[in-house]
N, C-alpha and C positions, 0 to 999 in steps of 0.2 A: 577517675573516681576520687572524691575527696578522701583524705585520711580521716578515719573516724576515731574520735577521742572518747574516753570514758566519761560519762556524766553520772550524776546521782540518780539512781533508778528507784529510789524510795519516795520521791516527792509526790507522785500523783495521788496515791491512795491516802497518804497522810493528809494532804490538803483536802481531798474529797471528804474524808471522815470528819474534818473540823471546819467545813465551809461555813461562812457567816450567812446571816439572813438576807443580805444584799451586798452587791459589789458595784463599784464604779469601774467600768471597763471601757477601753478604747472602742469608739464607735467604728465598726468595720465598713460602714456606709460612707464615711468621710474620706477626703483625700489623704494620702500618706504624707504627713508633715511632721516636723520635729516636735510640735506641740499639738497633738490631735485632740479633738473634743472627746469627752467621755459620756457614757450613758449608764444609768442605774439599771441593773438586772437583778431579778430574784433567783433563788436557788433552783437547781435542776434535780428533782428527786430521781435517784437511780440506784439500783442495787446491783453491784458487781460481784460476781463469784471470784473466788481466789484465782482461778485459772485466767479469768479476764483481767483481773488486776495485774497478774504477772505478765500477760501479753502486752498490756499498755506500758508497763514499766520497761519491758524489754525493747519495745519499739522506740520509746523515748531514749533509752540508754544507747541503742545502736544507731539512732537517727534514721530508722527505716520506716516506711509506711506500714500502718497496721491494716491488714486486709481482713474484713469481717464478713462471714457468711452465716446463714441461719434462716429459718422460716421468716416470712414477712411478719412484722409486728413484734419481734422479740427484743427490739431496742438497739439495733445496729446504728441507726442514724442518731438516736438520742445520746449515744455514748459520747459523740464528739461535742455535743452541747454540754454534757456533764463535765467532761475533761476541761473544756474551755472555762467554764464557770469556776470550777474548783481551783484552777491555777490563776484565775484572774486575767485570762488572755482573750484577745479578740478572736472571733470565729469567722473565718471566710468559708463560704459554701459554694460548691460547684455542682449544681444539679445536672446530671448528665442526660442528654437526649440522643435520639438516633442520629441527629444532624451535628452533634458536637464534634469538634476537631481538637486535636491536642494543642495546637497553637492558641486556641481560644482561651485556654486556661492561663496562658502567659500574657497575651495582649491581643487587641484587635485594632486594626487600622482602617479608618473610614475613608477609603480612597474616593468613593463616589461623592461624599460631601465635600472633600477637598477640591475635586474637579468642578463641582457645582459652584463653589466659592470663587475659584479661579475664573470661571466663565462670567461671574458677576463682577469681575475686576477687583475682587478683594485680594489682600496680600496672601500669597501662598508660597512664600520662600521657605528655606530650610528652618529658619528660626520659628516658623509658625506650625511646623509639622506636629508638634506636641499637642496642639488643639484637636488633632484627629486621631490620637492614640489613647486608648483606654486599657489600663492594666486589668487582666483577668485575675481570678482568685489566687492561682499559684504565683503569678507575677506580683501580686500585692504582698503576699507573705514574704517573698524574697526581698522586695523593696523595703518592707518594714524592718526586716532583719538588718539591712544595711544601715538603718538608723538606730540600731541597738535594741530592737523590741521583738519579742517572739510572738508567734501566732499559732492557732490551730486551724488546719485546713481539712474540710470535709469534702471528699470526692464521692458523691452520692449516686449509687446505682451505676457503677462503671460498665456493667454488662449491657446496658441499653445502647451503648455507642457501637460504631463500626469496629470490627476486629482489629483494625490497625490503630485504633485510638490508644490503647495502653502502650503499644510499642513506640508511638510517637512521643511519649513522655519519658522514656527510659533515661535518656541523657540528662534531662532537666531534673528528674527526681534524684538521680545520683549526685550530680554536681551542684544542684540548687543554684544554677546560674543560667542566664539566657541573654540574648542580644536582640534588641529591637532594630531590625534591619534598616528601617527608615530613618534612623537617627545616627549621626556620626559618633555620638557618645552614649549609645544606647545599651551598654552592658550593665547588667545588674547581677549581683551574686551575694550569697550569704558568706560572711567572712570565714575563711577556712580554719582559722584559729579560735573560733567561737562556737563550739558545738552546742552551747547553751542557747544559741539563737536559732538553731535549726528548727523549722516548723514541725509541729506534731501533726502528722498526716494520717487521717482515718479514711479508708476506702471501703465502701460497702458494695456487696456483690450478691444479687439474688439468683445467680446461677442460670440466667437465661441463655448465656453463651459461655463457652469455655474461655478462660483467659490464657494468653500466651505464656509459655514456660519462662521466658526471659523476664516477664513482669513478675510472675510468682516468685522467682528466685530473689527478687529485691525486696520482698515483703515479709513482715511477720504475720503469720496466719492464725486466726482464731475462729472457731465455730461457736456461735451463741446458741445454746440449747434452750428449749422452753423450760421454765423452772420445774425442777423435778420433785418437789415435795410441797405438802400443804403449808409447812412453815414458811417456805420461800414465797409462795403466793400470798400468804397472809401478810408477810412483811411488806411486799410490794404494794398491796392494796392499802395498807396502813400508811405507807409513805405518800401515797397519792390521795389521801384524804377520805378514804372510805372508813368512817369511824365506828360503825356499828358492828360489833363482833359477830352477832347472829347473822347479819346480812353477809358478811365476809365468808362465814362458814358455808352458807347456802350457795353463794356464788361459786366458791371453790368446788363444792360437790358437783354443781352443774357443769362447770368447765371440764372437770375430769371425765364426766360421763360423755360429754360431747367429743372430747379428743379420743375416746375409745371407739367411736363410730368410724365407719369407712366413708369419710367425707372428702370431697374434692379439694376443699380448702379448710383446714382446721383453724379454729379461732386462735389468734396469738395473744400476746400480752397487751398489745394496743387495743384490740377489740374488747378484751376483758376489762380494761380500765374504763373504756367508754361506757360499756354496759353497766358495770357496777356503779360508776359514778351517776349514771342516769337513774338507776333503780333507787339509789339513796336520795337523789334530788326529788323524786316524786313520791318518796316515803313508802316504797313497796314493802309489804310485810315479808319477812324471811320465808314463811311457809308458802308464799305464792311463787317463789323463785323456781320451784320444781315444775311449774306449769310453763316454763320457758317464755316469760313475757318479753316483748320487744326483741324477737329473734333477729330482726333486721340489723341490729347493731353488732351481732356476733357472727352471723353467717351471711356471706355475700354472694351466694349462688342459690337460685330457686330450688334446685334439686336437694341441696344440703339442708335448706330450711324445711322442706317437706319431709325429708328423711328424719330430721331431728324431732319435728313435731310428732310424727307418727310413732317414733320409738321412745321418746323421753317425756313429752309434755303430757302429763297425766294430772287431772284435777284432784 
């Protein structure tokens, strides 16, 4: 395991609170080069509680992955976007599927295409192997750190993968180093004496499967709750452009009533923002919100929609 050095843990929220209206940030879609192309991005509205701010700063300070849990739609995935924008860092995203393998986050080797090229009598010697190797999201953040630049890495919905997937990454997440077996000089690592280059890793978990204890021990853990007060919800809606105070108040009333019902899937912040934004776009009068217009945006199961309409939608 690498020696962990102290780094400044106050940087994230200071930067987040003072973020500019746009940034020129390294394009994560481009090849890792000494002079990468940049792209212009707009801000990522995000409201972080004091507990979440502390968890992010602790993860950065210790160089540990930040493992986020919470109901779907509370902002786990968007946090990585907000951190990357606030710090002006490229964001690498690893969306996890049931077929994902740990090594895929480091690199993939297209042996089939290489064999096909060899059969067509194209060159396929050792010096050409790089043509068939593609770095994965974790491999890219390590390679970028070798060139003196930091990244944010989002490992999204890790619980969708096989149970062995988190264990396959333990060594690489600790050491931030890996070897491409197909190359004689294929070792990549984050410089051990540069803790400021360690990637900021955010891992989201929807709790579909239990994660191994060995993986959990290596993470900073935080559970994101649904916002607990009207003031919190009002601030979030305002940040996301819902400008009409009366509409915000009516929407907050309805979301509170819905979340008190016995629903199979209660609406989260993501559904709330979609719904409120659409109501504003179509100029819905605040007094009509109590009739639960457009419930399809809030409730994603037929039984929940029917229960809500029966209990709450009163003209």
